[in-house]
C-alpha positions as YAML, in Angstrom:
chain: A
units: angstrom
residues:
- id: 1
  name: MET
  ca: [0.00, 0.00, 0.00]
- id: 2
  name: SER
  ca: [1.35, 3.41, -0.95]
- id: 3
  name: PRO
  ca: [1.69, 6.18, 1.63]
- id: 4
  name: LYS
  ca: [-1.12, 8.71, 1.98]
- id: 5
  name: VAL
  ca: [0.00, 12.24, 1.17]
- id: 6
  name: LYS
  ca: [-1.77, 15.58, 1.21]
- id: 7
  name: VAL
  ca: [-1.80, 17.33, -2.15]
- id: 8
  name: THR
  ca: [-2.71, 21.00, -2.61]
- id: 9
  name: VAL
  ca: [-3.12, 22.79, -5.94]
- id: 10
  name: THR
  ca: [-3.87, 26.38, -6.87]
- id: 11
  name: ALA
  ca: [-7.29, 27.59, -7.98]
- id: 12
  name: VAL
  ca: [-6.07, 27.63, -11.60]
- id: 13
  name: LEU
  ca: [-5.28, 23.90, -11.51]
- id: 14
  name: ALA
  ca: [-8.42, 23.16, -9.50]
- id: 15
  name: ASN
  ca: [-10.37, 24.07, -12.65]
- id: 16
  name: TYR
  ca: [-9.16, 20.75, -14.10]
- id: 17
  name: LEU
  ca: [-9.85, 18.84, -10.89]
- id: 18
  name: GLY
  ca: [-13.55, 19.38, -10.37]
- id: 19
  name: GLY
  ca: [-12.89, 22.60, -8.44]
- id: 20
  name: GLN
  ca: [-11.15, 20.74, -5.63]
- id: 21
  name: ARG
  ca: [-7.89, 22.15, -4.24]
- id: 22
  name: ASP
  ca: [-6.96, 19.67, -1.50]
- id: 23
  name: PHE
  ca: [-6.62, 15.92, -1.84]
- id: 24
  name: ILE
  ca: [-5.46, 12.91, 0.13]
- id: 25
  name: ILE
  ca: [-3.82, 10.58, -2.37]
- id: 26
  name: GLU
  ca: [-2.08, 7.24, -2.02]
- id: 27
  name: ALA
  ca: [1.13, 7.58, -4.02]
- id: 28
  name: ASP
  ca: [4.74, 6.58, -3.55]
- id: 29
  name: SER
  ca: [6.24, 9.32, -5.75]
- id: 30
  name: VAL
  ca: [5.44, 12.76, -7.11]
- id: 31
  name: ARG
  ca: [4.93, 11.24, -10.56]
- id: 32
  name: ALA
  ca: [2.42, 8.80, -9.03]
- id: 33
  name: VAL
  ca: [0.51, 11.77, -7.54]
- id: 34
  name: ILE
  ca: [0.11, 13.24, -11.03]
- id: 35
  name: GLU
  ca: [-0.95, 9.87, -12.45]
- id: 36
  name: GLU
  ca: [-3.55, 9.38, -9.68]
- id: 37
  name: LEU
  ca: [-5.00, 12.85, -10.35]
- id: 38
  name: ALA
  ca: [-5.16, 12.07, -14.09]
- id: 39
  name: LYS
  ca: [-6.79, 8.69, -13.44]
- id: 40
  name: LYS
  ca: [-9.54, 10.28, -11.36]
- id: 41
  name: TYR
  ca: [-10.03, 13.63, -13.15]
- id: 42
  name: GLY
  ca: [-8.89, 13.01, -16.73]
- id: 43
  name: SER
  ca: [-5.75, 13.39, -18.78]
- id: 44
  name: GLU
  ca: [-6.00, 17.19, -19.12]
- id: 45
  name: ILE
  ca: [-4.34, 17.64, -15.72]
- id: 46
  name: ARG
  ca: [-1.42, 15.45, -16.85]
- id: 47
  name: ARG
  ca: [-1.10, 17.55, -20.02]
- id: 48
  name: ARG
  ca: [-1.07, 20.74, -17.93]
- id: 49
  name: LEU
  ca: [1.72, 19.43, -15.68]
- id: 50
  name: LEU
  ca: [3.86, 17.22, -17.93]
- id: 51
  name: ASP
  ca: [5.17, 17.63, -21.47]
- id: 52
  name: ASP
  ca: [4.86, 14.97, -24.20]
- id: 53
  name: GLU
  ca: [7.98, 13.21, -22.88]
- id: 54
  name: GLY
  ca: [6.65, 12.97, -19.32]
- id: 55
  name: ARG
  ca: [8.82, 15.77, -17.93]
- id: 56
  name: LEU
  ca: [7.50, 18.49, -15.66]
- id: 57
  name: ARG
  ca: [6.65, 21.62, -17.63]
- id: 58
  name: ARG
  ca: [9.03, 24.54, -17.04]
- id: 59
  name: TYR
  ca: [6.36, 26.75, -15.48]
- id: 60
  name: ILE
  ca: [5.18, 24.20, -12.90]
- id: 61
  name: ASN
  ca: [6.74, 24.21, -9.44]
- id: 62
  name: ILE
  ca: [6.31, 21.31, -7.03]
- id: 63
  name: TYR
  ca: [7.16, 21.37, -3.34]
- id: 64
  name: VAL
  ca: [7.33, 18.42, -0.97]
- id: 65
  name: ASN
  ca: [7.20, 19.49, 2.67]
- id: 66
  name: ASP
  ca: [8.23, 23.05, 1.64]
- id: 67
  name: ARG
  ca: [11.27, 21.83, -0.34]
- id: 68
  name: GLY
  ca: [11.19, 22.80, -3.99]
- id: 69
  name: LEU
  ca: [11.89, 19.96, -6.39]
- id: 70
  name: SER
  ca: [13.91, 20.32, -9.54]
- id: 71
  name: HIS
  ca: [12.26, 19.30, -12.78]
- id: 72
  name: GLN
  ca: [14.24, 16.05, -12.71]
- id: 73
  name: GLU
  ca: [12.87, 14.92, -9.34]
- id: 74
  name: LEU
  ca: [9.43, 13.61, -10.32]
- id: 75
  name: ASP
  ca: [10.35, 10.16, -9.05]
- id: 76
  name: THR
  ca: [11.11, 11.52, -5.56]
- id: 77
  name: LYS
  ca: [9.79, 8.97, -3.06]
- id: 78
  name: LEU
  ca: [7.04, 10.10, -0.72]
- id: 79
  name: GLN
  ca: [6.43, 9.10, 2.89]
- id: 80
  name: GLU
  ca: [3.19, 8.81, 4.86]
- id: 81
  name: GLY
  ca: [1.96, 12.31, 5.77]
- id: 82
  name: ASP
  ca: [4.11, 14.23, 3.26]
- id: 83
  name: GLU
  ca: [2.59, 17.40, 1.85]
- id: 84
  name: VAL
  ca: [2.83, 18.11, -1.88]
- id: 85
  name: LEU
  ca: [2.09, 21.56, -3.28]
- id: 86
  name: ILE
  ca: [1.71, 22.03, -7.05]
- id: 87
  name: LEU
  ca: [2.00, 25.61, -8.31]
- id: 88
  name: PRO
  ca: [2.09, 27.03, -11.81]
- id: 89
  name: ALA
  ca: [4.60, 29.88, -11.98]
- id: 90
  name: VAL
  ca: [3.05, 33.34, -11.97]
- id: 91
  name: SER
  ca: [4.31, 35.81, -14.52]
- id: 92
  name: GLY
  ca: [3.55, 39.39, -15.28]
- id: 93
  name: GLY
  ca: [4.98, 42.73, -14.60]
...
């Protein structure tokens, strides 16, 4: 059984997740979190977060327990109770 982790997304991403912003998901890696969201809410969320080669899009930031992950760390292992925050970068000026 995979660990249960808390996942939080921004309002922008919640639009692709039935309006929900907070989730408890069983997943053993950050990539598995994305796959579980896509399985439940459809592939559009995967397309928003990952490119065609399965890499995190440049403008998406993911934090695990307040530690920012690099774009190469999607297979970071998760532990029971970890908190994952998924944020699209904000631009403007």
